[in-house]
C-alpha positions in Angstrom: -15.5 34.3 116.4 -16.3 31.1 116.6 -15.7 29.9 119.8 -17.2 26.4 121.7 -19.3 28.6 124.3 -22.2 29.7 125.9 -21.9 33.2 127.3 -18.5 34.3 127.6 -19.4 35.6 131.6 -19.8 32.4 132.5 -17.1 30.3 130.4 -14.6 29.5 133.3 -17.3 28.4 135.8 -18.8 25.8 132.6 -15.1 24.6 132.1 -14.4 24.0 135.6 -17.8 21.9 135.4 -16.4 20.5 132.9 -13.6 19.3 134.4 -15.0 18.3 137.3 -17.6 16.1 134.5 -14.9 14.5 133.3 -12.3 13.8 136.5 -13.5 12.6 139.0 -10.0 12.2 140.8 -10.1 16.1 141.5 -12.5 18.0 144.0 -14.1 21.1 142.2 -15.3 24.0 144.2 -17.6 26.1 142.1 -18.7 28.5 144.7 -14.8 29.5 145.5 -13.8 28.2 142.3 -10.8 26.4 142.9 -9.6 23.1 142.0 -7.7 20.5 144.6 -6.9 16.8 145.3 -9.9 14.3 146.4 -7.6 12.6 147.8 -5.9 15.1 150.4 -5.0 16.8 152.6 -2.6 14.1 153.0 -1.4 14.6 156.5 1.7 15.3 157.3 2.4 16.5 153.4 3.5 19.4 152.5 1.0 21.4 150.2 1.6 23.1 146.6 -0.7 25.5 145.2 -0.4 27.2 141.9 -2.9 29.5 140.0 -3.0 32.5 137.4 -5.8 33.6 134.8 -7.6 31.2 132.8 -6.9 30.4 129.0 -3.3 29.1 129.9 -5.0 25.6 130.4 -3.7 23.3 130.8 -1.7 25.1 133.7 -3.1 25.0 136.1 -6.2 23.0 137.1 -4.6 20.3 134.4 -1.8 19.4 136.8 -3.3 18.7 140.0 -3.2 15.3 141.1 -0.7 13.0 143.3 3.1 14.0 142.2 2.2 17.9 141.0 -0.4 20.1 143.2 -2.8 19.8 145.7 -5.3 22.6 144.5 -5.0 25.1 141.8 -6.9 28.6 141.3 -8.5 29.3 138.1 -9.1 33.3 137.3 -11.0 35.1 135.0 -9.6 34.8 132.0 -6.8 36.5 131.7 -6.8 37.6 135.4 -5.1 36.8 138.7 -7.3 35.2 140.7 -8.3 37.2 144.2 -7.1 37.0 147.4 -10.2 35.1 148.8 -10.3 32.4 146.0 -6.2 31.4 147.0 -7.0 31.1 150.8 -9.9 28.9 150.2 -7.3 26.4 148.2 -4.9 26.9 150.0 -6.7 26.4 153.6 -7.7 22.9 150.7 -4.3 22.1 150.5 -3.0 22.2 154.1 -2.5 19.3 156.3 -0.4 20.8 159.1 2.9 20.8 157.2 2.5 24.3 155.4 1.6 25.0 151.8 3.6 26.5 148.6 2.5 28.7 146.5 3.9 28.6 143.0 3.7 32.1 141.4 4.3 33.1 138.1 5.2 37.0 138.4 2.5 39.2 136.5 2.3 42.1 139.1 -2.1 41.0 139.5 -0.7 37.7 140.9 2.4 38.4 143.0 0.0 40.8 144.6 -3.0 39.1 145.6 -1.1 35.6 146.4 1.1 37.7 148.4 -2.2 39.1 150.7 -3.5 35.3 150.7 -0.6 34.4 152.5 -0.7 37.0 154.7 -4.7 36.4 155.2 -3.1 32.9 155.7 0.0 33.9 158.1 -3.2 35.6 160.5 -4.9 31.9 160.4 -1.7 30.2 161.8 -1.2 28.8 158.4 2.7 28.3 157.3 3.4 30.1 153.4 6.2 30.0 151.4 5.9 31.8 147.8 8.9 30.2 144.9 8.2 33.3 142.1 8.4 31.8 138.6 10.2 34.7 136.0 12.2 32.8 133.5 11.2 34.5 130.5 14.2 35.7 128.8 12.6 37.8 126.3 12.4 41.2 127.9 13.4 42.4 131.7 10.0 44.6 132.2 6.8 43.5 130.7 3.8 45.0 130.1 2.4 43.1 133.3 5.2 43.1 135.3 7.9 44.6 137.4 11.5 42.1 136.2 10.4 38.9 133.7 8.0 37.2 132.9 6.8 33.8 134.7 6.2 31.4 131.9 6.9 27.8 130.7 9.5 27.0 133.5 6.4 27.5 135.6 5.5 23.6 134.9 9.0 22.5 135.9 8.8 24.3 139.2 5.6 22.2 139.5 6.3 19.0 138.7 9.6 19.0 140.6 9.2 20.4 144.1 5.8 18.0 143.6 7.3 15.2 142.9 10.1 16.2 146.4 6.2 17.5 149.0 4.8 14.0 147.6 7.9 11.9 148.9 7.0 13.9 152.9 10.0 16.2 152.1 9.9 19.6 154.5 8.1 22.9 153.6 11.4 25.1 153.0 12.9 22.2 151.4 10.3 21.9 149.1 10.1 26.2 148.5 14.0 25.5 148.0 14.1 22.9 145.3 11.4 25.6 143.3 13.9 28.2 143.5 16.0 26.3 142.3 14.3 25.1 139.5 13.2 28.7 138.2 16.7 30.3 138.7 17.9 27.5 136.1 15.4 27.4 133.6 15.6 30.0 131.0 12.4 30.5 127.7 11.1 31.9 125.5 8.5 32.0 123.2 7.7 33.6 119.1 3.8 34.0 118.3 2.8 33.9 115.0 -1.4 35.2 115.6 -2.7 36.3 118.2 -5.1 34.2 120.9 -8.7 35.6 121.3 -10.7 36.3 124.4 -13.8 34.9 124.7 -15.0 38.5 126.1 -13.7 40.7 123.4 -13.7 38.4 120.5 -11.2 39.4 118.8 -7.4 38.9 119.0 -5.2 40.3 121.6 -2.6 41.8 118.7 -2.5 42.2 115.2 0.6 41.0 113.0 0.7 41.3 109.5 0.3 38.6 106.7 3.8 37.8 106.8 5.1 39.3 110.6 5.4 37.5 113.7 5.8 38.8 117.4 9.2 37.6 118.5 9.5 37.1 122.8 6.0 37.2 123.2 4.3 36.9 126.7 1.7 34.5 127.6 -1.0 36.9 127.4 0.0 38.5 124.5 2.7 40.5 125.9 4.7 42.5 123.2 8.3 41.1 123.2 11.4 42.1 121.6 10.6 42.9 118.1 8.2 42.3 115.3 9.8 41.1 112.5 9.2 39.2 109.2 8.0 35.5 109.1 11.0 32.8 108.4 11.8 29.1 108.0 11.2 26.6 110.5 15.4 26.4 111.4 15.7 30.0 111.1 13.4 30.4 113.9 14.4 27.6 115.8 18.3 29.2 115.6 16.8 32.7 116.7 15.0 31.1 119.7 17.6 28.3 121.1 20.5 32.1 120.7 18.0 33.7 123.6 17.8 30.9 125.3 21.3 29.4 125.7 22.9 33.8 125.5 20.5 34.2 128.4 21.8 31.8 130.2 24.4 29.4 128.9 24.9 25.8 129.4 27.7 23.9 129.8 27.9 20.0 130.7 24.5 19.8 133.2 21.8 17.9 132.0 19.2 20.0 129.9 15.0 19.4 130.4 13.8 20.5 127.8 10.3 21.7 126.5 9.1 23.0 123.6 5.5 24.0 124.7 2.5 25.6 121.7 0.9 28.2 123.1 -2.7 26.5 121.8 -3.2 26.8 118.0 -0.2 25.4 117.1 -0.1 22.0 115.6 1.8 19.3 117.3 3.1 18.3 114.1 4.9 21.0 113.5 5.9 21.3 117.0 7.6 18.3 116.8 9.2 19.6 113.2 10.4 22.7 115.4 12.0 20.7 118.6 14.0 18.6 115.8 15.4 21.7 114.4 15.5 23.3 118.0 17.1 19.6 119.1 19.9 19.5 116.3 21.2 23.3 117.5 21.7 22.4 121.0 23.3 18.8 119.8 25.7 21.0 117.7 26.2 23.4 120.7 27.3 20.2 122.8 24.9 20.5 125.1 23.6 17.4 127.5 19.9 16.9 126.3 18.7 14.3 129.7 14.7 15.1 129.1 12.4 15.9 126.4 8.5 17.2 126.8 6.4 18.5 123.7 3.5 19.7 123.8 0.4 21.7 124.7 1.5 22.9 128.1 1.1 26.5 129.1 -0.9 27.9 126.6 -2.4 31.5 126.0 -5.8 31.0 123.9 -5.7 29.9 120.3 -2.1 31.4 119.9 -0.1 29.9 117.0 3.1 30.2 118.7 5.6 27.8 120.4 7.8 28.6 123.5 11.4 26.8 124.2 12.3 26.1 128.5 16.0 25.0 129.4 16.4 23.8 132.1 20.2 23.3 133.4 19.1 20.0 135.5 21.8 17.8 138.4 20.9 14.5 138.9 18.4 14.9 141.7 16.5 17.1 139.7 16.3 14.8 137.4 14.9 11.8 139.2 11.8 14.1 140.9 11.1 14.9 137.4 10.9 11.2 136.7 8.9 10.7 140.2 5.9 9.2 139.4 2.7 11.7 138.6 -0.7 11.8 138.2 -3.0 14.0 136.3 -5.2 14.7 134.1 -2.5 17.0 131.5 0.7 15.1 132.6 0.9 11.7 133.8 3.6 9.0 133.7 5.3 6.4 136.2 2.1 5.1 137.4 
């Protein structure tokens, strides 16, 4: 293993220290281990908080800023943050109007965010939870009951964050987040596994000509192991899986082609072209697109496709200004 690290045990803390040095617009608490907006909380604004295991950067800390998250909680690599961390970040984001937790559907995340919400309630803070379970590859997986939360997390955070920035009420912000999740479907393929700093070896083994079809963002098994094939055939496999699970009609679509950490942007754009061609041939109405590494799995080679069936209001909120380390437009 060759990685730019010191001690594997210090990776998350030292990463946060580097984030703080690079982005003074963020407030990084190294003791409680969370990231918050330095200009927040804004009185009367609903707070938006998310988090999960590290290793998926820029998710979640890279999405803290105006128009998106008010705070993010990075756990250890592929490990949920603990309830005390989540509670500290919730308090940091609370401005009297309540806080929405955006939680990916993994057992540890669900349990710890629920415990934190109960602790917050005991202290008089109102918390609503949006559970993200967009991955249509498998119904139950290694770490979940039900579908996994993956690429749609970015869409939920962006769209709910825009509505919160406008001053909407707690229930409305939670409702739009749930609507985005319900309208979204994701599917991923891996060409190679990611390597955690602590283990020093790939999380799973693939043969020289093998791929993992429907892989999870922690390297969880997908639907099958399959032979490697040309990009156009992989694109067809991915698009078919998404459209079979959640068919699309004439509604406008938000399309995310997301790298898993080790795939060059050249290949992501090549795959986007193949995917867009297939959707156009299917009569889909692609209205917004985003390509890049946003919800990663360390250095895993692979990609995921997320398709969200939007409407005019969701497109308006998607287009609203955002200013974070990893996502920025309209400002």
